[in-house]
Jmol script that loads the backbone (N, CA, C; Angstrom):
load data "model"
ATOM      1  N   UNK A   1       0.836  -1.170   0.000  1.00  0.00           N
ATOM      2  CA  UNK A   1       0.000   0.000   0.000  1.00  0.00           C
ATOM      3  C   UNK A   1       0.884   1.237   0.000  1.00  0.00           C
ATOM      4  N   UNK A   2       0.669   2.133  -0.916  1.00  0.00           N
ATOM      5  CA  UNK A   2       1.438   3.358  -1.006  1.00  0.00           C
ATOM      6  C   UNK A   2       0.604   4.493  -0.446  1.00  0.00           C
ATOM      7  N   UNK A   3       1.194   5.200   0.495  1.00  0.00           N
ATOM      8  CA  UNK A   3       0.483   6.280   1.153  1.00  0.00           C
ATOM      9  C   UNK A   3       0.904   7.610   0.535  1.00  0.00           C
ATOM     10  N   UNK A   4      -0.035   8.517   0.344  1.00  0.00           N
ATOM     11  CA  UNK A   4       0.258   9.830  -0.222  1.00  0.00           C
ATOM     12  C   UNK A   4       0.201  10.868   0.888  1.00  0.00           C
ATOM     13  N   UNK A   5       1.117  11.805   0.834  1.00  0.00           N
ATOM     14  CA  UNK A   5       1.187  12.840   1.852  1.00  0.00           C
ATOM     15  C   UNK A   5       1.348  14.187   1.177  1.00  0.00           C
ATOM     16  N   UNK A   6       0.657  15.210   1.674  1.00  0.00           N
ATOM     17  CA  UNK A   6       0.801  16.571   1.175  1.00  0.00           C
ATOM     18  C   UNK A   6       1.645  17.365   2.150  1.00  0.00           C
ATOM     19  N   UNK A   7       2.396  18.349   1.617  1.00  0.00           N
ATOM     20  CA  UNK A   7       3.222  19.192   2.443  1.00  0.00           C
ATOM     21  C   UNK A   7       3.036  20.636   2.018  1.00  0.00           C
ATOM     22  N   UNK A   8       3.324  21.540   2.933  1.00  0.00           N
ATOM     23  CA  UNK A   8       3.357  22.954   2.610  1.00  0.00           C
ATOM     24  C   UNK A   8       4.807  23.389   2.530  1.00  0.00           C
ATOM     25  N   UNK A   9       5.136  24.250   1.563  1.00  0.00           N
ATOM     26  CA  UNK A   9       6.478  24.794   1.476  1.00  0.00           C
ATOM     27  C   UNK A   9       6.618  25.909   2.496  1.00  0.00           C
ATOM     28  N   UNK A  10       7.828  26.432   2.641  1.00  0.00           N
ATOM     29  CA  UNK A  10       8.049  27.544   3.565  1.00  0.00           C
ATOM     30  C   UNK A  10       7.251  28.771   3.155  1.00  0.00           C
ATOM     31  N   UNK A  11       6.918  28.889   1.876  1.00  0.00           N
ATOM     32  CA  UNK A  11       6.156  30.023   1.384  1.00  0.00           C
ATOM     33  C   UNK A  11       4.649  29.788   1.510  1.00  0.00           C
ATOM     34  N   UNK A  12       4.250  28.619   2.003  1.00  0.00           N
ATOM     35  CA  UNK A  12       2.840  28.321   2.189  1.00  0.00           C
ATOM     36  C   UNK A  12       2.181  27.668   0.984  1.00  0.00           C
ATOM     37  N   UNK A  13       2.960  27.378  -0.074  1.00  0.00           N
ATOM     38  CA  UNK A  13       2.404  26.712  -1.250  1.00  0.00           C
ATOM     39  C   UNK A  13       2.240  25.226  -0.957  1.00  0.00           C
ATOM     40  N   UNK A  14       1.185  24.656  -1.450  1.00  0.00           N
ATOM     41  CA  UNK A  14       0.931  23.235  -1.247  1.00  0.00           C
ATOM     42  C   UNK A  14       1.702  22.436  -2.281  1.00  0.00           C
ATOM     43  N   UNK A  15       2.491  21.475  -1.805  1.00  0.00           N
ATOM     44  CA  UNK A  15       3.196  20.558  -2.703  1.00  0.00           C
ATOM     45  C   UNK A  15       2.253  19.396  -2.973  1.00  0.00           C
ATOM     46  N   UNK A  16       2.177  18.982  -4.216  1.00  0.00           N
ATOM     47  CA  UNK A  16       1.299  17.868  -4.574  1.00  0.00           C
ATOM     48  C   UNK A  16       1.696  16.620  -3.788  1.00  0.00           C
ATOM     49  N   UNK A  17       0.733  15.766  -3.477  1.00  0.00           N
ATOM     50  CA  UNK A  17       1.056  14.527  -2.772  1.00  0.00           C
ATOM     51  C   UNK A  17       2.084  13.723  -3.557  1.00  0.00           C
ATOM     52  N   UNK A  18       2.981  13.099  -2.853  1.00  0.00           N
ATOM     53  CA  UNK A  18       3.987  12.283  -3.513  1.00  0.00           C
ATOM     54  C   UNK A  18       3.630  10.817  -3.381  1.00  0.00           C
ATOM     55  N   UNK A  19       4.157  10.049  -4.270  1.00  0.00           N
ATOM     56  CA  UNK A  19       3.993   8.607  -4.241  1.00  0.00           C
ATOM     57  C   UNK A  19       5.372   7.990  -4.296  1.00  0.00           C
ATOM     58  N   UNK A  20       5.681   7.163  -3.331  1.00  0.00           N
ATOM     59  CA  UNK A  20       6.967   6.492  -3.332  1.00  0.00           C
ATOM     60  C   UNK A  20       6.948   5.393  -4.386  1.00  0.00           C
ATOM     61  N   UNK A  21       8.068   5.168  -5.042  1.00  0.00           N
ATOM     62  CA  UNK A  21       8.101   4.126  -6.071  1.00  0.00           C
ATOM     63  C   UNK A  21       7.932   2.735  -5.459  1.00  0.00           C
ATOM     64  N   UNK A  22       7.348   1.844  -6.213  1.00  0.00           N
ATOM     65  CA  UNK A  22       7.202   0.470  -5.741  1.00  0.00           C
ATOM     66  C   UNK A  22       8.459  -0.302  -6.129  1.00  0.00           C
ATOM     67  N   UNK A  23       8.778  -1.295  -5.330  1.00  0.00           N
ATOM     68  CA  UNK A  23       9.950  -2.130  -5.615  1.00  0.00           C
ATOM     69  C   UNK A  23       9.567  -3.588  -5.462  1.00  0.00           C
ATOM     70  N   UNK A  24      10.342  -4.431  -6.091  1.00  0.00           N
ATOM     71  CA  UNK A  24      10.095  -5.868  -5.970  1.00  0.00           C
ATOM     72  C   UNK A  24      11.291  -6.534  -5.298  1.00  0.00           C
ATOM     73  N   UNK A  25      12.128  -5.751  -4.671  1.00  0.00           N
ATOM     74  CA  UNK A  25      13.340  -6.227  -4.025  1.00  0.00           C
ATOM     75  C   UNK A  25      13.001  -6.858  -2.684  1.00  0.00           C
ATOM     76  N   UNK A  26      13.423  -8.101  -2.480  1.00  0.00           N
ATOM     77  CA  UNK A  26      13.167  -8.762  -1.198  1.00  0.00           C
ATOM     78  C   UNK A  26      13.963  -8.034  -0.120  1.00  0.00           C
ATOM     79  N   UNK A  27      13.317  -7.642   0.928  1.00  0.00           N
ATOM     80  CA  UNK A  27      13.968  -6.911   1.997  1.00  0.00           C
ATOM     81  C   UNK A  27      13.786  -5.409   1.877  1.00  0.00           C
ATOM     82  N   UNK A  28      13.048  -4.967   0.865  1.00  0.00           N
ATOM     83  CA  UNK A  28      12.788  -3.540   0.691  1.00  0.00           C
ATOM     84  C   UNK A  28      12.030  -3.003   1.895  1.00  0.00           C
ATOM     85  N   UNK A  29      12.371  -1.787   2.290  1.00  0.00           N
ATOM     86  CA  UNK A  29      11.708  -1.159   3.428  1.00  0.00           C
ATOM     87  C   UNK A  29      10.457  -0.392   3.017  1.00  0.00           C
ATOM     88  N   UNK A  30       9.992  -0.565   1.776  1.00  0.00           N
ATOM     89  CA  UNK A  30       8.842   0.199   1.285  1.00  0.00           C
ATOM     90  C   UNK A  30       7.583  -0.014   2.128  1.00  0.00           C
ATOM     91  N   UNK A  31       7.432  -1.183   2.721  1.00  0.00           N
ATOM     92  CA  UNK A  31       6.238  -1.444   3.534  1.00  0.00           C
ATOM     93  C   UNK A  31       6.302  -0.765   4.895  1.00  0.00           C
ATOM     94  N   UNK A  32       7.517  -0.452   5.359  1.00  0.00           N
ATOM     95  CA  UNK A  32       7.639   0.143   6.692  1.00  0.00           C
ATOM     96  C   UNK A  32       8.258   1.542   6.667  1.00  0.00           C
ATOM     97  N   UNK A  33       8.436   2.108   5.479  1.00  0.00           N
ATOM     98  CA  UNK A  33       9.104   3.402   5.386  1.00  0.00           C
ATOM     99  C   UNK A  33       8.325   4.501   6.090  1.00  0.00           C
ATOM    100  N   UNK A  34       7.008   4.479   6.042  1.00  0.00           N
ATOM    101  CA  UNK A  34       6.216   5.483   6.759  1.00  0.00           C
ATOM    102  C   UNK A  34       6.356   5.298   8.269  1.00  0.00           C
ATOM    103  N   UNK A  35       6.440   4.062   8.732  1.00  0.00           N
ATOM    104  CA  UNK A  35       6.655   3.793  10.155  1.00  0.00           C
ATOM    105  C   UNK A  35       8.036   4.299  10.584  1.00  0.00           C
ATOM    106  N   UNK A  36       9.042   4.100   9.734  1.00  0.00           N
ATOM    107  CA  UNK A  36      10.380   4.610  10.037  1.00  0.00           C
ATOM    108  C   UNK A  36      10.321   6.124  10.184  1.00  0.00           C
ATOM    109  N   UNK A  37       9.631   6.812   9.237  1.00  0.00           N
ATOM    110  CA  UNK A  37       9.532   8.262   9.321  1.00  0.00           C
ATOM    111  C   UNK A  37       8.798   8.691  10.592  1.00  0.00           C
ATOM    112  N   UNK A  38       7.697   8.038  10.914  1.00  0.00           N
ATOM    113  CA  UNK A  38       6.951   8.383  12.123  1.00  0.00           C
ATOM    114  C   UNK A  38       7.807   8.211  13.379  1.00  0.00           C
ATOM    115  N   UNK A  39       8.745   7.276  13.336  1.00  0.00           N
ATOM    116  CA  UNK A  39       9.602   7.005  14.483  1.00  0.00           C
ATOM    117  C   UNK A  39      10.708   8.038  14.653  1.00  0.00           C
ATOM    118  N   UNK A  40      11.123   8.700  13.564  1.00  0.00           N
ATOM    119  CA  UNK A  40      12.256   9.629  13.634  1.00  0.00           C
ATOM    120  C   UNK A  40      11.888  11.079  13.360  1.00  0.00           C
ATOM    121  N   UNK A  41      10.657  11.369  12.988  1.00  0.00           N
ATOM    122  CA  UNK A  41      10.306  12.726  12.562  1.00  0.00           C
ATOM    123  C   UNK A  41      10.448  13.779  13.659  1.00  0.00           C
ATOM    124  N   UNK A  42      10.360  13.402  14.920  1.00  0.00           N
ATOM    125  CA  UNK A  42      10.480  14.367  16.007  1.00  0.00           C
ATOM    126  C   UNK A  42      11.939  14.639  16.400  1.00  0.00           C
ATOM    127  N   UNK A  43      12.871  13.900  15.830  1.00  0.00           N
ATOM    128  CA  UNK A  43      14.292  14.124  16.091  1.00  0.00           C
ATOM    129  C   UNK A  43      14.759  15.263  15.191  1.00  0.00           C
ATOM    130  N   UNK A  44      15.461  16.239  15.776  1.00  0.00           N
ATOM    131  CA  UNK A  44      15.972  17.350  14.971  1.00  0.00           C
ATOM    132  C   UNK A  44      17.236  16.902  14.239  1.00  0.00           C
ATOM    133  N   UNK A  45      17.171  16.873  12.903  1.00  0.00           N
ATOM    134  CA  UNK A  45      18.336  16.527  12.094  1.00  0.00           C
ATOM    135  C   UNK A  45      18.173  17.112  10.703  1.00  0.00           C
ATOM    136  N   UNK A  46      19.304  17.382  10.069  1.00  0.00           N
ATOM    137  CA  UNK A  46      19.291  17.930   8.712  1.00  0.00           C
ATOM    138  C   UNK A  46      19.859  16.963   7.697  1.00  0.00           C
ATOM    139  N   UNK A  47      20.635  15.985   8.166  1.00  0.00           N
ATOM    140  CA  UNK A  47      21.229  15.019   7.248  1.00  0.00           C
ATOM    141  C   UNK A  47      21.174  13.627   7.872  1.00  0.00           C
ATOM    142  N   UNK A  48      21.295  12.624   7.010  1.00  0.00           N
ATOM    143  CA  UNK A  48      21.237  11.239   7.478  1.00  0.00           C
ATOM    144  C   UNK A  48      22.111  10.362   6.597  1.00  0.00           C
ATOM    145  N   UNK A  49      22.604   9.281   7.175  1.00  0.00           N
ATOM    146  CA  UNK A  49      23.347   8.272   6.440  1.00  0.00           C
ATOM    147  C   UNK A  49      22.382   7.128   6.182  1.00  0.00           C
ATOM    148  N   UNK A  50      22.140   6.830   4.907  1.00  0.00           N
ATOM    149  CA  UNK A  50      21.202   5.747   4.562  1.00  0.00           C
ATOM    150  C   UNK A  50      21.941   4.415   4.623  1.00  0.00           C
ATOM    151  N   UNK A  51      21.896   3.800   5.794  1.00  0.00           N
ATOM    152  CA  UNK A  51      22.572   2.520   5.981  1.00  0.00           C
ATOM    153  C   UNK A  51      21.731   1.359   5.478  1.00  0.00           C
ATOM    154  N   UNK A  52      20.479   1.641   5.100  1.00  0.00           N
ATOM    155  CA  UNK A  52      19.612   0.578   4.621  1.00  0.00           C
ATOM    156  C   UNK A  52      20.024   0.100   3.235  1.00  0.00           C
ATOM    157  N   UNK A  53      20.575   0.995   2.405  1.00  0.00           N
ATOM    158  CA  UNK A  53      21.024   0.610   1.066  1.00  0.00           C
ATOM    159  C   UNK A  53      19.898  -0.017   0.269  1.00  0.00           C
ATOM    160  N   UNK A  54      20.207  -1.080  -0.446  1.00  0.00           N
ATOM    161  CA  UNK A  54      19.184  -1.794  -1.216  1.00  0.00           C
ATOM    162  C   UNK A  54      18.493  -0.912  -2.239  1.00  0.00           C
ATOM    163  N   UNK A  55      17.190  -0.736  -2.082  1.00  0.00           N
ATOM    164  CA  UNK A  55      16.419   0.034  -3.056  1.00  0.00           C
ATOM    165  C   UNK A  55      16.550   1.536  -2.863  1.00  0.00           C
ATOM    166  N   UNK A  56      17.025   1.973  -1.703  1.00  0.00           N
ATOM    167  CA  UNK A  56      17.166   3.402  -1.441  1.00  0.00           C
ATOM    168  C   UNK A  56      15.871   4.090  -1.066  1.00  0.00           C
ATOM    169  N   UNK A  57      14.847   3.336  -0.726  1.00  0.00           N
ATOM    170  CA  UNK A  57      13.531   3.910  -0.455  1.00  0.00           C
ATOM    171  C   UNK A  57      13.539   4.802   0.782  1.00  0.00           C
ATOM    172  N   UNK A  58      14.328   4.452   1.795  1.00  0.00           N
ATOM    173  CA  UNK A  58      14.406   5.278   3.007  1.00  0.00           C
ATOM    174  C   UNK A  58      15.094   6.596   2.683  1.00  0.00           C
ATOM    175  N   UNK A  59      16.199   6.540   1.947  1.00  0.00           N
ATOM    176  CA  UNK A  59      16.889   7.755   1.536  1.00  0.00           C
ATOM    177  C   UNK A  59      16.019   8.631   0.659  1.00  0.00           C
ATOM    178  N   UNK A  60      15.257   8.011  -0.214  1.00  0.00           N
ATOM    179  CA  UNK A  60      14.349   8.750  -1.093  1.00  0.00           C
ATOM    180  C   UNK A  60      13.293   9.498  -0.281  1.00  0.00           C
ATOM    181  N   UNK A  61      12.715   8.835   0.708  1.00  0.00           N
ATOM    182  CA  UNK A  61      11.723   9.478   1.566  1.00  0.00           C
ATOM    183  C   UNK A  61      12.352  10.631   2.335  1.00  0.00           C
ATOM    184  N   UNK A  62      13.541  10.419   2.888  1.00  0.00           N
ATOM    185  CA  UNK A  62      14.200  11.479   3.648  1.00  0.00           C
ATOM    186  C   UNK A  62      14.492  12.692   2.765  1.00  0.00           C
ATOM    187  N   UNK A  63      14.899  12.450   1.532  1.00  0.00           N
ATOM    188  CA  UNK A  63      15.121  13.566   0.605  1.00  0.00           C
ATOM    189  C   UNK A  63      13.818  14.311   0.339  1.00  0.00           C
ATOM    190  N   UNK A  64      12.727  13.584   0.207  1.00  0.00           N
ATOM    191  CA  UNK A  64      11.434  14.227  -0.018  1.00  0.00           C
ATOM    192  C   UNK A  64      10.990  15.027   1.205  1.00  0.00           C
ATOM    193  N   UNK A  65      11.519  14.689   2.361  1.00  0.00           N
ATOM    194  CA  UNK A  65      11.210  15.416   3.590  1.00  0.00           C
ATOM    195  C   UNK A  65      12.191  16.575   3.815  1.00  0.00           C
ATOM    196  N   UNK A  66      13.082  16.824   2.837  1.00  0.00           N
ATOM    197  CA  UNK A  66      13.996  17.954   2.913  1.00  0.00           C
ATOM    198  C   UNK A  66      15.305  17.673   3.631  1.00  0.00           C
ATOM    199  N   UNK A  67      15.641  16.423   3.829  1.00  0.00           N
ATOM    200  CA  UNK A  67      16.883  16.065   4.505  1.00  0.00           C
ATOM    201  C   UNK A  67      17.964  15.761   3.477  1.00  0.00           C
ATOM    202  N   UNK A  68      19.223  15.984   3.854  1.00  0.00           N
ATOM    203  CA  UNK A  68      20.341  15.603   2.993  1.00  0.00           C
ATOM    204  C   UNK A  68      20.726  14.178   3.344  1.00  0.00           C
ATOM    205  N   UNK A  69      20.884  13.349   2.327  1.00  0.00           N
ATOM    206  CA  UNK A  69      21.147  11.930   2.553  1.00  0.00           C
ATOM    207  C   UNK A  69      22.509  11.561   1.982  1.00  0.00           C
ATOM    208  N   UNK A  70      23.282  10.859   2.784  1.00  0.00           N
ATOM    209  CA  UNK A  70      24.593  10.350   2.355  1.00  0.00           C
ATOM    210  C   UNK A  70      24.534   8.860   2.218  1.00  0.00           C
TER     211      UNK A  70
END
end "model"
wireframe off; spacefill off
backbone 0.3
color backbone group
């Protein structure tokens, strides 16, 4: 199930809902990526190291949330 989320920019403009890409990679975090975000969203950070690798879905989500990903 792919969840869509809307965001407001700093200028107050509405960004269209995004859709994360689907993957067929065994071990992909696509099913739990929203749970991962809910678990870390209250932590103040500007950059992250994507140690999950694989499909890059966690890094992709973090970039969409405005974080720098290494």
